[in-house]
N, C-alpha and C positions, 0 to 999 in steps of 0.2 A: 256413662260406663259407672255401673254401680259396684262392680266386683273386679278384683284384680286377677287377670288370667295370664299366666306366664306365656302362653303362645301369642298373646296380643303383642308383648314386648319383643318376643322372638321375631314376629312378622315385621314390626316396626324396624329393628336392627337390620333385619335381611333387606328390606326396602332401602334403608339408608346405606348400608355397607356393601351389599352384594357378595361377591366372592370373597371379599376381605373379612368379612365376619367368620367364616369357617376357617379361613387360615388363622385368624387371631385365637379362634377357639382351639385349634390344634396347637398352636404354639403355647397356649395357656395350660394345656394338659402336659405338654412336655416340660414346661417350667415347674409344674407342680410335681412332677415325677422326679425330676432333678433336686428339687427342694426336699422331698421326703427322703431321697436316697442320701442327701447331705446330713439330715438329721439322723438318720440310721448310723451313718458312718462316723459322725461326731459324737453321738450319744447324748448331745446336750445342745441348748440353744444359747449361743454367744450373745450375751447382753450388749456389749458395746457395738457389735455389728449390727444387732436388731435396732438399737436406738438410731445408728447412722441410716439405716434403711428406712426406718419410719419418717425421718426428716426428708429423706428424698421422696418418699410416698405422697407428702403434702404436694409437693410440686407435680408429681405424676398425675395426681387426680385434676390439677389444673390443666396439665396437657391434655388429658382425656376429654375435659370439656371443650378446650380449643379445637381439638380434632373433631368432635361431633358437632360443634358450630360449623366448621369447615365444610363436612361433607353433608350437612342437612341444608334444607333449602330454607330454613328459618333460624332466627338468632333467639337469644335469652329474652329479649323484649317481647317476643311473640308468644310466650309461655302464659297460658291463661288459667287453665284448670289445675286441679290437684294432680292429675295424671301426668301433666307436663312437668311440674315441679318434682314429682317423684322420680320421673324418669331422668331429670338433671341431677337429682342427688344420687340416684343409682350409678350413674355414669361416673360421677366423682369417685364414689365408693369404690367402683370396681377399678378405676385408674389408680386410686390409692392402694388398694390391696394388691393389685397386680405388680405394681412399682416395688412395694416392700418385698414381695416374694422373690421377684426377679433380682433385685438389687442384692438381697440377703444371700441368695443362691450363688450369684456371680462373684460376690465377694468371698463367700465360703469356699468355692471350688478354685478361685485363683490364688487365694493366700490361705491355705488350710491351717487351722489352729493346731499347734503342736501340744501334745499331751505330756504332762510330767508324769514319768514313770517311776 
């Protein structure tokens, strides 16, 4: 594999996750829409909430790795080439970012920041 083709990664994820891939993508789009609506509603990023979400994001990346190891037929010791390690890093990064966005959004809508008027 001399070049990175996004369709190859999509095919790999489709093979590993099946129906759950599309369900997770739809949930991701809905979460992103809720995040953007929160940003428009509050007109700012709340730094304390963002830092708390980032700390939980580190754990979310690890959980994403465990989920991928569980659903795939191979483990981390089977990773041999650069594409395997790139995919492992990509899974961690997506888990981290998804957890940060989900946590920030949930915290924002459950306990909205009161504005000083």
